[in-house]
C-alpha positions in Angstrom: -26.3 47.1 -77.3 -25.5 47.2 -73.7 -25.3 44.0 -71.6 -28.1 45.3 -69.4 -30.6 44.8 -72.3 -29.5 41.3 -72.9 -30.1 40.6 -69.3 -33.5 42.2 -69.0 -35.2 41.6 -72.3 -35.0 37.8 -72.0 -36.6 37.6 -68.7 -39.4 40.1 -69.8 -40.1 37.8 -72.7 -40.0 34.6 -70.6 -42.4 36.2 -68.1 -44.8 37.3 -70.8 -44.6 33.8 -72.2 -45.4 32.0 -69.0 -48.0 34.4 -67.5 -49.6 35.0 -70.9 -50.3 31.3 -71.4 -51.7 31.0 -67.9 -54.0 34.0 -68.4 -55.0 32.8 -71.9 -55.9 29.4 -70.6 -57.9 30.7 -67.7 -59.8 33.3 -69.7 -60.0 32.2 -73.4 -60.1 28.4 -73.5 -62.5 28.6 -76.4 -60.1 30.7 -78.3 -57.2 28.3 -77.6 -57.3 27.1 -81.2 -55.6 27.4 -84.6 -58.7 29.3 -85.8 -58.5 27.3 -88.9 -59.5 28.9 -92.2 -59.6 25.6 -94.2 -63.3 26.0 -94.8 -62.5 29.1 -97.0 -59.5 27.7 -99.0 -57.8 24.4 -98.8 -55.7 23.9 -101.9 -52.8 26.3 -100.9 -53.3 25.3 -97.3 -52.5 21.7 -98.1 -49.3 22.8 -99.7 -48.1 25.6 -97.4 -49.1 24.0 -93.9 -46.9 20.8 -94.2 -43.9 22.7 -95.5 -44.2 25.2 -92.6 -44.8 22.7 -89.8 -42.4 20.0 -90.9 -39.7 22.6 -91.6 -40.3 24.1 -88.2 -39.6 20.7 -86.6 -36.2 20.8 -88.4 -35.6 24.4 -87.3 -36.5 23.7 -83.7 -34.3 20.6 -83.7 -31.4 22.5 -85.1 -31.7 25.2 -82.4 -31.9 22.6 -79.7 -28.7 21.0 -81.0 -26.9 24.3 -81.6 -28.1 26.4 -78.6 -28.9 24.0 -75.8 -26.2 21.3 -76.4 -22.8 22.6 -75.4 -19.9 22.4 -77.9 -17.9 20.3 -75.4 -20.6 17.5 -75.6 -20.5 17.2 -79.4 -16.7 17.2 -79.1 -16.8 14.5 -76.5 -18.6 12.1 -78.8 -16.2 12.7 -81.7 -18.0 15.4 -83.7 -15.6 18.0 -84.7 -16.6 21.7 -85.2 -16.1 21.5 -88.9 -18.4 18.5 -89.2 -21.0 20.2 -87.0 -21.0 23.2 -89.1 -21.4 21.1 -92.3 -24.4 19.4 -90.8 -25.8 22.7 -89.5 -25.5 24.6 -92.8 -27.0 21.7 -95.0 -29.7 20.6 -92.7 -30.4 24.2 -91.5 -30.7 25.4 -95.1 -33.2 22.7 -96.1 -35.3 23.2 -93.0 -35.2 27.0 -93.3 -36.1 27.1 -97.0 -39.0 24.8 -96.4 -40.3 27.0 -93.6 -39.8 30.2 -95.6 -41.6 28.6 -98.6 -44.4 27.4 -96.4 -45.0 30.7 -94.6 -44.8 32.6 -98.0 -47.6 30.4 -99.3 -49.7 30.9 -96.2 -49.2 34.7 -96.3 -50.0 34.8 -100.0 -53.1 32.7 -99.3 -54.3 35.2 -96.6 -53.7 38.1 -98.9 -55.3 36.7 -102.1 -58.5 35.2 -100.8 -61.0 37.7 -99.3 -62.7 35.3 -96.9 -59.3 34.2 -95.4 -58.1 37.9 -95.3 -61.2 38.9 -93.4 -60.6 36.2 -90.9 -57.1 37.3 -90.2 -56.8 39.4 -87.0 -54.3 42.1 -86.2 -52.5 39.7 -83.9 -52.2 37.3 -86.8 -50.5 39.9 -88.9 -48.0 40.8 -86.2 -47.3 37.1 -85.7 -46.7 36.5 -89.4 -44.3 39.5 -89.5 -42.4 38.3 -86.5 -42.2 34.7 -87.7 -41.0 35.7 -91.2 -38.3 38.2 -89.8 -37.1 35.5 -87.4 -36.8 32.9 -90.2 -35.1 35.3 -92.6 -32.5 36.5 -90.0 -31.9 32.9 -88.9 -31.2 31.8 -92.4 -29.0 34.9 -92.9 -27.0 33.7 -89.9 -26.8 30.1 -91.2 -25.4 31.2 -94.5 -23.6 34.5 -93.6 -21.6 33.1 -90.6 -20.6 30.0 -92.5 -20.4 30.9 -96.2 -20.8 34.6 -97.0 -18.5 36.5 -94.7 -16.3 33.9 -92.9 -17.0 31.6 -90.0 -18.4 32.8 -86.7 -18.7 30.2 -83.9 -22.0 31.3 -82.2 -21.6 28.3 -79.9 -19.0 30.2 -78.0 -21.1 33.3 -77.4 -24.8 33.1 -78.3 -25.3 29.6 -77.0 -23.6 30.0 -73.6 -25.5 33.3 -73.1 -28.9 31.7 -73.7 -28.1 28.6 -71.4 -26.9 31.0 -68.7 -30.2 32.7 -68.6 -31.5 29.6 -67.0 -28.8 29.6 -64.3 -28.1 31.7 -61.3 -25.2 33.4 -63.2 -26.4 34.9 -66.5 -23.7 36.2 -68.8 -25.3 39.0 -70.9 -21.8 40.4 -71.9 -21.4 37.4 -74.3 -24.1 39.0 -76.6 -22.5 42.5 -76.7 -19.8 41.8 -79.3 -21.7 39.3 -81.4 -22.4 40.3 -85.2 -25.5 42.5 -85.8 -27.3 39.6 -87.6 -27.3 37.5 -84.4 -28.3 40.4 -82.2 -31.2 41.2 -84.6 -32.2 37.6 -84.8 -32.1 37.3 -81.0 -34.3 40.5 -80.5 -36.9 39.3 -83.0 -37.0 35.9 -81.4 -37.5 37.5 -77.9 -40.3 39.6 -79.3 -42.0 36.5 -80.7 -41.6 34.7 -77.4 -43.2 37.5 -75.6 -46.1 37.9 -78.1 -46.6 34.1 -78.4 -49.4 33.6 -75.9 -51.7 36.2 -77.6 -51.7 34.5 -80.9 -52.9 31.2 -82.5 -49.5 29.8 -81.7 -50.9 28.6 -78.5 -52.2 25.5 -80.3 -48.6 24.2 -80.2 -49.3 23.1 -76.6 -52.6 21.4 -77.5 -51.6 18.0 -78.6 -54.5 15.6 -78.4 -52.7 13.2 -75.9 -56.0 12.3 -74.3 -57.1 10.6 -77.5 -54.7 7.9 -76.7 -56.5 6.9 -73.4 -60.0 8.0 -74.1 -62.8 5.3 -74.4 -63.9 4.3 -77.8 -66.8 6.1 -79.4 -69.4 3.5 -80.2 -71.7 4.0 -83.1 -74.9 1.8 -83.3 -77.2 1.7 -86.3 -80.8 2.3 -85.5 -82.8 -0.8 -86.2 -85.4 -0.5 -89.0 -88.8 -1.9 -88.3 -90.1 -4.3 -90.9 -92.9 -2.0 -91.7 -90.3 0.8 -92.6 -88.1 -1.3 -94.9 -90.5 -1.2 -97.8 -90.9 2.5 -97.4 -87.0 3.0 -97.4 -86.7 0.7 -100.4 -89.3 2.5 -102.3 -87.7 5.9 -101.6 -84.4 4.7 -103.1 -85.9 3.0 -106.1 -85.3 4.4 -109.5 -88.6 5.6 -110.9 -89.8 3.8 -113.9 -89.8 5.8 -117.1 -93.1 5.5 -118.9 -92.9 4.1 -122.4 -94.5 6.0 -125.3 
């Protein structure tokens, strides 16, 4: 792929991400939700949702360390490249497999149960496809570039390219010669970023921070008048069974 695409596509995706969230917040605040389907089915949801969400925390943390933190920083604190890749492969594999297991359960749940399937929109389907594709290609990069077909140090190409997008000197040429798996993963992630504001993924930015400072909700019992106590007591009494 030409370097021009690796220069234009990220900014198109970032623009859609920012403006899309602003538009969604201004026009669809009532739809700014997970659109939970727990009322239709909860057993599989209790299993798949924690696997997906906690696994995603590990995946995001690994990307922050591998993409946003320069290689020179980890070398400066004494973490060798070999040690970094051992941690990246082990921790990345655990987190990636947890997320794939979680999303597989959630997709199976949406296919199997009619009520959940009927509550699934077209945007949800596209979101699940992009998420699954991003996870599979990401795990392929983790295993492939370290175990299957030799070592590829993406921290010398992919990471500097991504960081350069936020500077005044982007370097799209760094992505031109990367393996096809990294290019495919990058394109899928950019598509997911561009499509993000138009899906239920917006709930990621809806942490209930206000709950920490809001006043307490006070519940007061309604006093029962003396004349009513006997009536309530009679209502809850076990009726006597007549003897024969």
